[in-house]
C-alpha angles and dihedrals in degrees: 000000000000090000090054090051091049091051090048090049092049092050093048093047092046090052090051091049092048095044095047107105110194119222115263092254089058094045091051091049091048090053089054094044092243090123130014146178117271131210088242092067098255136100117255132201109237099179111031092180093057093043110088122207093264091056093046090051090050092050089052091048094050091047092051091051091048092050091052091051092047090050092052093049092045092052092047093050104036096245132118123266088242092055091049090048092048092052090051091043091056090052093045093050091047092049096048110123126242112286096024119117122234131188114236124216090260090060098253122128118231131186113233111242 
């Protein structure tokens, strides 16, 4: 039964990750490797000097929305918020387009080929 719940949670989280369209300011920053997806499910600022205050606010806003979604899914599926976020993070990192930077589980940033 727990395995079925985990599979349901993974599918739900993956659909959220896939359906989440980032605002244009985020997409532009991702294309320039100023911000990037992280394995923990949240956006990260790669270059704080290049990230203006509007971009940083948008990153915080997106991350707050993601955390709320992860909390809902975690509660519905009996998993932790961190587990829900990590599942989504894996999907988001895997779906990053060529040229975008992603943060790997070890903390390093890598440009997608």
